[in-house]
N, C-alpha and C positions, 0 to 999 in steps of 0.2 A: 348915530349912523353917519357915515361919511357923506360929504357933499355930493360926490359922484353918484352914490346909491340914491340919495334924495332926488337928484335930477332924473335918474333912470325911472323912478317911481312917479314922476310928475306927469299927470294926464293932460296932454296938450294936443294930441293928434286927432283930427276928426275922422270919421269913417272913410271919407273919400281918399284921404292920404294913406290910411292903413291899407285900403284896397290896392292902391298903386304899389305900396312897398312890399306887400305880401303876395300879390297876384291872386288874392282870394276874393270871392264875391261877397257882397253885403249879407246875402242869405246864409252863406257858410259861416261867416263871422258871428252872426246872430245865433246860429245853431250851436256853435262852440260856447257861446255865452249861456244858452239854455241848458247845455250839458255841464255847466259850471266848470269849464276848462279855463275860461278867462273871466275877469271881473272888471270891465271898463267902468269908469265913473260917468256920471251924468252932469251936464251943465244946467243952468237955470231953464233953458228951453227944452230940457229932457233929451238932448242929443248925447250920444256916446262920445266920450273922450278917452283916448288910449295913451298909455305910457310906452316908453322904449321897452320896458320889461314885458308889457302886453304884446308888443310886436314880436319880440323874441320868442315868446311862448307860442304865438300863432305860427311862426316859422317852424318851431319844434313840432307842433301838431301836424303841420303839413308834411314835414319830413317823416314823422312816425307813421302817418297814414300811407305814405308812399312805400314804407318798409313793411306794410301789411299789418300794422297794429290795429286793433279795434278801438273804438271810442272808450269802451270799458277798460281796456288795458292801459290806454293813455291816462284815464282818470286815476287808476291805481298808481301808475308811475308818478304822476304829479303829486298825489297825496303823500307818497313816500318821500319825494323830493322836498315838499313843503314841511313835512315833519322834521327832516334832517336839518333844514334851515332854521326852524324854530329851536331845535335843540342846540345848534351852534350859537344862536343869538342868546339863549338862556345861559349857556356856558360862558360866553363873553361877559355877560352882565355879572355873573357870579365871580369871575376872575377880577373884574374891575372893582366890584364891591370889596372883595377880599384885599386887594391891593390898597384901596382907600382906607380900609380899617387898619391894616398893618401900618400904613403911613401915619395915620392919626394917632395910633397908640404908641408910636415910637419904636415898634418892634421890627422895623424894617432892616 
């Protein structure tokens, strides 16, 4: 994984910062977590910590709701999106493995 993507996944933002950045209430953010639309990490004090990717997803949710999507439709959309990303990641791993095998075998 590239360093940029690692940084985007790093959970460092507390709820108060996320509320300011997204203009969402804490209750709405917790609701989206209950609906399994976001998955913030927890620190030792059991406080939620959010990544840049979590914030992007919250903004996507907010936009989709304003476009009259239901929560169920948003869930389905995110499931499709997550599956596509998993497939792309698996494909990249296969390509890298294939390239390494070809290099090691001298068939390059």
